[in-house]
VEXTI-706701 format. One record per residue (C-alpha): x, y, z; residue number from 1; residue in one letter. Coordinates in Angstrom, 2 decimals. Each point is the difference from the previous one (the first is absolute). Layout:
REM residues N
> X, Y, Z, NUM, A
...
***
This chain:
REM residues 314
> 77.38, 97.78, 127.00, 1, X
> 3.50, 1.25, -0.68, 2, X
> 0.02, 3.08, -2.23, 3, X
> 1.94, 3.18, -0.75, 4, X
> -0.82, 3.65, -0.59, 5, X
> 0.68, 1.35, -3.51, 6, X
> -0.07, 3.77, -0.41, 7, X
> 0.53, 1.97, -3.23, 8, X
> 0.46, 3.74, 0.65, 9, X
> -0.60, 2.37, -2.92, 10, X
> 0.15, 3.76, -0.35, 11, X
> -3.61, 0.52, 1.06, 12, X
> -1.36, -3.39, 1.06, 13, X
> 0.92, -3.28, 1.64, 14, X
> -1.08, -3.51, -1.01, 15, X
> 0.31, -2.81, 2.50, 16, X
> -0.75, -3.67, 0.47, 17, X
> 0.37, -2.83, 2.46, 18, X
> 1.68, -2.79, -1.93, 19, X
> -0.03, -3.70, 0.83, 20, X
> 2.90, -2.42, -0.38, 21, X
> -1.23, -1.09, -3.43, 22, X
> -0.24, 3.58, -1.27, 23, X
> -3.76, 0.22, 0.54, 24, X
> -1.38, 3.47, 0.77, 25, X
> -1.90, -0.47, 3.26, 26, X
> -0.99, 3.65, 0.40, 27, X
> 0.43, 3.15, -2.09, 28, X
> -0.28, 3.67, 0.95, 29, X
> 0.87, 3.52, -1.16, 30, X
> 0.77, 3.28, 1.71, 31, X
> 1.23, 3.47, -1.01, 32, X
> 3.53, 0.99, 0.97, 33, X
> -1.07, 3.39, 1.35, 34, X
> 2.99, 1.62, -1.68, 35, X
> -1.78, 3.39, -0.03, 36, X
> 0.69, 0.06, 3.77, 37, X
> 3.75, -0.43, -0.44, 38, X
> 2.60, -2.79, 0.08, 39, X
> -0.41, -0.80, 3.70, 40, X
> -3.72, -0.51, -0.52, 41, X
> 0.73, -2.43, -2.85, 42, X
> 2.22, -2.08, 2.29, 43, X
> -2.69, -0.02, 2.67, 44, X
> -2.61, -1.02, -2.60, 45, X
> 2.16, -2.97, -0.99, 46, X
> 0.60, -1.04, 3.61, 47, X
> -3.68, 0.33, 0.88, 48, X
> -1.10, -1.96, -3.08, 49, X
> 2.47, -2.78, 0.81, 50, X
> -1.31, -0.17, 3.57, 51, X
> -3.57, -0.29, -1.32, 52, X
> 1.05, -2.85, -2.27, 53, X
> 1.72, -1.77, 2.89, 54, X
> -3.13, 0.30, 2.13, 55, X
> -2.18, -1.28, -2.84, 56, X
> 2.21, -3.05, -0.41, 57, X
> 0.00, -0.76, 3.70, 58, X
> -3.77, 0.38, 0.16, 59, X
> -0.85, -2.01, -3.11, 60, X
> 2.82, -2.53, -0.39, 61, X
> 0.85, -0.79, 3.58, 62, X
> 3.44, 1.60, 0.10, 63, X
> 1.75, 3.23, -0.99, 64, X
> 2.06, 0.24, -3.19, 65, X
> 3.31, -1.83, 0.23, 66, X
> 1.79, 2.69, -2.06, 67, X
> -0.63, 2.95, -2.26, 68, X
> 1.26, 1.07, -3.41, 69, X
> -0.21, 3.64, -1.06, 70, X
> 0.62, 1.52, -3.43, 71, X
> 0.68, 3.74, -0.15, 72, X
> 0.95, 2.47, -2.78, 73, X
> 3.21, 1.95, -0.32, 74, X
> 3.49, -1.08, 1.06, 75, X
> -0.05, -2.93, 2.39, 76, X
> 2.83, -1.48, 2.05, 77, X
> -1.52, -3.45, 0.47, 78, X
> 2.97, -1.36, 1.99, 79, X
> -0.34, 2.72, 2.65, 80, X
> -3.79, 0.14, -0.29, 81, X
> 0.07, 3.73, -0.76, 82, X
> -2.18, 1.97, -2.40, 83, X
> 2.87, 2.27, -1.03, 84, X
> -1.82, 2.47, -2.26, 85, X
> -3.37, 0.54, -1.64, 86, X
> -0.87, 3.23, -1.77, 87, X
> -3.71, -0.88, -0.08, 88, X
> -0.24, -0.76, 3.71, 89, X
> 2.56, 2.51, 1.27, 90, X
> 2.11, -2.68, 1.72, 91, X
> 3.67, 0.03, 0.88, 92, X
> 1.63, -2.85, 1.93, 93, X
> -3.12, -1.41, 1.65, 94, X
> 0.84, -3.20, 2.00, 95, X
> -3.26, -1.54, -1.13, 96, X
> 0.90, -3.64, 0.66, 97, X
> 0.78, 0.61, 3.67, 98, X
> -3.03, 2.27, 0.49, 99, X
> -2.31, -2.62, -1.49, 100, X
> 1.54, -2.86, 1.94, 101, X
> -0.55, 1.86, 3.26, 102, X
> -3.63, 0.77, -0.93, 103, X
> -0.51, -3.67, -0.90, 104, X
> 1.20, -1.26, 3.38, 105, X
> 3.43, -1.02, -1.26, 106, X
> -1.05, -1.87, -3.15, 107, X
> 2.74, -0.05, -2.66, 108, X
> -0.46, 2.46, -2.86, 109, X
> 1.45, 0.00, -3.52, 110, X
> 0.23, 3.33, -1.83, 111, X
> 0.21, 0.20, -3.78, 112, X
> -0.07, 2.44, -2.92, 113, X
> -3.45, 0.14, -1.62, 114, X
> 1.08, -0.82, -3.57, 115, X
> 2.45, -2.72, 1.02, 116, X
> -2.65, -1.50, 2.27, 117, X
> -2.56, 0.00, -2.82, 118, X
> 2.67, -1.49, -2.25, 119, X
> 0.63, -2.76, 2.53, 120, X
> -3.68, -0.99, -0.18, 121, X
> -0.14, 0.18, -3.80, 122, X
> 3.17, -2.06, -0.30, 123, X
> -0.89, -2.65, 2.54, 124, X
> -3.78, -0.45, -0.37, 125, X
> -1.00, 2.24, -2.93, 126, X
> 1.05, 0.49, -3.63, 127, X
> 3.61, -1.04, 0.64, 128, X
> -0.76, -3.19, 1.91, 129, X
> 2.60, -2.60, -0.90, 130, X
> 2.47, 2.50, -1.52, 131, X
> 3.44, -0.10, 1.63, 132, X
> 0.82, 3.52, -1.24, 133, X
> -2.58, 2.71, -0.59, 134, X
> -0.32, 3.77, -0.27, 135, X
> -3.17, 1.64, 1.28, 136, X
> -0.71, 3.45, -1.50, 137, X
> -3.12, 1.92, 1.12, 138, X
> -0.92, 2.94, -2.24, 139, X
> -1.81, 2.53, 2.14, 140, X
> 0.60, 3.63, 0.92, 141, X
> 3.67, -0.95, -0.29, 142, X
> 1.78, -3.20, -0.97, 143, X
> 1.71, -2.23, 2.51, 144, X
> 1.25, -3.57, -0.12, 145, X
> 0.67, -3.13, 2.02, 146, X
> 2.75, -2.49, -0.83, 147, X
> -1.00, -3.56, 0.87, 148, X
> 2.61, -2.72, 0.57, 149, X
> -0.95, -3.52, 1.10, 150, X
> -3.12, 0.99, 1.93, 151, X
> 1.34, 3.14, 1.62, 152, X
> 0.31, 3.63, -1.07, 153, X
> 3.37, 1.74, -0.13, 154, X
> 0.13, 3.28, 1.95, 155, X
> 3.54, 0.97, -0.96, 156, X
> 2.81, 1.27, 2.22, 157, X
> -1.90, 3.16, 0.94, 158, X
> -3.64, -1.05, -0.41, 159, X
> -0.56, 1.62, -3.40, 160, X
> 0.46, -2.89, -2.45, 161, X
> -2.48, -0.17, -2.86, 162, X
> -0.57, 3.71, -0.58, 163, X
> -0.42, -0.53, -3.74, 164, X
> -2.05, 3.19, -0.33, 165, X
> 3.21, 1.99, 0.36, 166, X
> 1.89, -1.67, -2.81, 167, X
> 0.71, 2.85, -2.45, 168, X
> -1.61, -0.95, -3.31, 169, X
> -0.07, 3.44, -1.63, 170, X
> 3.27, 1.82, 0.83, 171, X
> -0.54, 3.72, 0.37, 172, X
> -3.77, -0.54, 0.06, 173, X
> -2.70, 1.00, 2.48, 174, X
> 1.32, 0.91, 3.46, 175, X
> -0.83, -2.48, 2.75, 176, X
> -0.53, 0.82, 3.70, 177, X
> 2.87, -2.39, 0.75, 178, X
> 2.40, 2.57, -1.51, 179, X
> 0.71, -1.75, -3.31, 180, X
> -1.49, 0.73, -3.41, 181, X
> -1.65, -2.52, -2.32, 182, X
> -0.97, -2.63, 2.60, 183, X
> -2.24, -2.85, -1.10, 184, X
> -2.88, 0.97, 2.25, 185, X
> -0.19, 3.43, -1.66, 186, X
> -1.06, -1.78, -3.22, 187, X
> -1.62, -3.34, 0.78, 188, X
> -1.83, 0.31, 3.32, 189, X
> -3.78, 0.27, 0.18, 190, X
> 0.47, 3.59, 1.14, 191, X
> 2.19, 0.83, -3.02, 192, X
> -2.48, -1.49, -2.48, 193, X
> -2.90, 1.75, 1.75, 194, X
> 1.77, 3.35, -0.22, 195, X
> 0.92, -0.40, -3.65, 196, X
> -3.50, -1.10, -0.99, 197, X
> -1.70, 2.76, 2.02, 198, X
> 2.09, 2.55, -1.90, 199, X
> -0.52, -1.60, -3.42, 200, X
> -3.74, -0.52, 0.46, 201, X
> -0.66, 3.38, 1.56, 202, X
> -1.76, -1.69, 2.93, 203, X
> 1.75, 0.79, 3.29, 204, X
> -1.84, -2.91, 1.66, 205, X
> 1.08, -2.62, -2.55, 206, X
> 2.20, -2.80, 1.31, 207, X
> 1.99, -3.01, -1.19, 208, X
> -3.10, -2.20, -0.13, 209, X
> -1.62, 2.54, -2.35, 210, X
> 3.13, -0.06, -2.15, 211, X
> -0.11, -3.81, -0.18, 212, X
> -3.62, 0.11, -1.14, 213, X
> 0.90, 2.59, -2.64, 214, X
> 2.85, -2.26, -1.18, 215, X
> -2.45, -2.87, -0.38, 216, X
> -2.26, 2.23, -2.11, 217, X
> 2.92, 1.01, -2.25, 218, X
> 0.48, 3.65, 1.04, 219, X
> 3.36, 0.96, -1.58, 220, X
> 1.06, 2.35, 2.80, 221, X
> -0.76, -2.64, 2.61, 222, X
> 1.88, -2.62, -2.01, 223, X
> 3.04, 2.30, -0.19, 224, X
> 0.00, 0.76, 3.74, 225, X
> -0.54, -3.65, 0.89, 226, X
> 2.80, -1.21, -2.29, 227, X
> 2.40, 2.56, 1.42, 228, X
> -0.75, -1.33, 3.48, 229, X
> 0.37, -3.62, -1.13, 230, X
> 3.33, 0.75, -1.72, 231, X
> 1.35, 1.71, 3.12, 232, X
> -1.16, -2.89, 2.16, 233, X
> 1.61, -2.52, -2.34, 234, X
> 3.29, 1.94, 0.13, 235, X
> -0.05, -0.08, 3.81, 236, X
> -0.95, -3.66, 0.14, 237, X
> 2.75, -1.06, -2.39, 238, X
> 2.57, 1.73, 2.21, 239, X
> -1.42, -1.89, 2.98, 240, X
> -0.10, -3.29, -1.93, 241, X
> 3.63, 0.37, -1.02, 242, X
> 1.04, 0.50, 3.63, 243, X
> -2.32, -2.48, 1.72, 244, X
> -0.96, -2.66, -2.58, 245, X
> -3.42, -0.78, 1.55, 246, X
> -2.10, -2.90, -1.21, 247, X
> -3.24, 1.97, 0.42, 248, X
> -0.87, 3.71, -0.08, 249, X
> -3.22, 0.75, 1.89, 250, X
> -1.58, 3.34, -0.89, 251, X
> -2.64, 1.41, 2.33, 252, X
> -1.51, 3.30, 1.06, 253, X
> -2.59, 2.20, -1.66, 254, X
> 1.50, -0.05, -3.48, 255, X
> -0.03, -3.81, -0.09, 256, X
> -3.80, 0.08, 0.28, 257, X
> -0.02, 0.84, -3.72, 258, X
> 0.73, -3.70, -0.62, 259, X
> 1.18, -0.95, -3.46, 260, X
> -0.16, 3.65, -1.08, 261, X
> 3.16, 0.25, 2.08, 262, X
> 1.42, -3.52, -0.03, 263, X
> -0.13, -0.76, -3.72, 264, X
> 2.07, 3.03, -1.12, 265, X
> 2.23, -0.24, 3.09, 266, X
> 0.97, -3.63, -0.66, 267, X
> 0.71, 0.91, -3.62, 268, X
> 2.07, 3.07, 0.96, 269, X
> 2.07, -2.01, 2.48, 270, X
> 0.63, -2.80, -2.52, 271, X
> 1.16, 2.49, -2.65, 272, X
> 2.60, 1.43, 2.37, 273, X
> 1.55, -3.28, 1.11, 274, X
> 3.22, -1.24, -1.57, 275, X
> 1.81, -2.63, 2.08, 276, X
> -2.45, 0.14, 2.94, 277, X
> -2.53, -2.79, 0.55, 278, X
> -3.57, 1.34, -0.21, 279, X
> -1.96, -0.32, 3.24, 280, X
> -3.71, -0.60, 0.34, 281, X
> -1.72, 3.39, 0.36, 282, X
> -3.23, -0.54, 1.93, 283, X
> -2.62, 2.06, 1.85, 284, X
> -0.05, -0.02, 3.79, 285, X
> -2.58, -2.36, 1.46, 286, X
> -0.70, 1.27, 3.53, 287, X
> -1.00, 3.61, -0.58, 288, X
> -0.42, 2.13, 3.10, 289, X
> 0.22, -3.10, 2.22, 290, X
> 3.71, -0.47, -0.76, 291, X
> 1.34, 2.27, 2.75, 292, X
> -2.16, -1.55, 2.70, 293, X
> 0.69, -3.56, -1.12, 294, X
> 3.71, 0.77, -0.14, 295, X
> -0.08, 1.44, 3.52, 296, X
> -1.55, -3.27, 1.14, 297, X
> 2.83, -1.92, -1.67, 298, X
> 2.56, 2.21, 1.79, 299, X
> -1.63, -0.84, 3.32, 300, X
> -0.10, -3.76, -0.64, 301, X
> 3.61, 0.06, -1.25, 302, X
> 1.01, 1.75, 3.22, 303, X
> -1.79, -2.62, 2.10, 304, X
> 1.63, -2.81, -1.94, 305, X
> 3.43, 1.51, 0.64, 306, X
> -0.83, 0.53, 3.69, 307, X
> -1.34, -3.53, 0.42, 308, X
> 3.08, -1.46, -1.71, 309, X
> 2.31, 2.01, 2.28, 310, X
> -1.81, -1.27, 3.08, 311, X
> 0.33, -3.61, -1.13, 312, X
> 3.74, 0.29, -0.62, 313, X
> 0.71, 2.05, 3.15, 314, X
***
């Protein structure tokens, strides 16, 4: 049975699947990255995991994977197949596509950015299915974004398109590790809400989920912190909407798990800020933690389709 390897590499763990031609998950597995042993060990962990997946496919489905798709964090040069930089994994200019292809006996490999790859899945088979233009915004430790156009995700000229978390929404505000002050992710990420609520509640272990529960119970401090985050997020989204004019905004990540506690005030805050812009649908992500892996599978099948088409026309 023809299938591909889909691999989603995170800061500490890896999720993988063997994916059939219809998008069915034929096999799923997880491994740690081994980043405590250094960047070279992480690369070897990825290569070894991919080889295991290839062997599993050959053993159970009669043939090795036809291709592989890999999603990684940091700055990715997808055209060259290079993981250019990742602070979490300690990478600089790792030729991951070529290394994986060699380990997989020459199978073609597609390399993608983790958020853009997850956005590809959400846009094509998840919450944005059917939308010709979408913006995927996961709210986690930071805030990133993926710009979807007609079934693909725009990487930009230098591979950094969609970094909505570094739109300045509060000029002169909190310093950001990127070097600016007042960036969106300093106010509206899950980490920002967690920090603000831990300080306000006096509980150093409190997080954004605790804040959301306190909002639902009517705690005035929680309501204030939550609204400040929602207002900052709305300011950042309206800037993005003005530039990109998406039909759908898909919000994911840890903060989105609050459901309508987030989405009801967010939709209202966005609507109040619009003047000439057309309001998009603002919806929760549908695929959860599966998005990166499913997107990596789509990258692999897209690569095969391109390769097959080239062979036919050659």
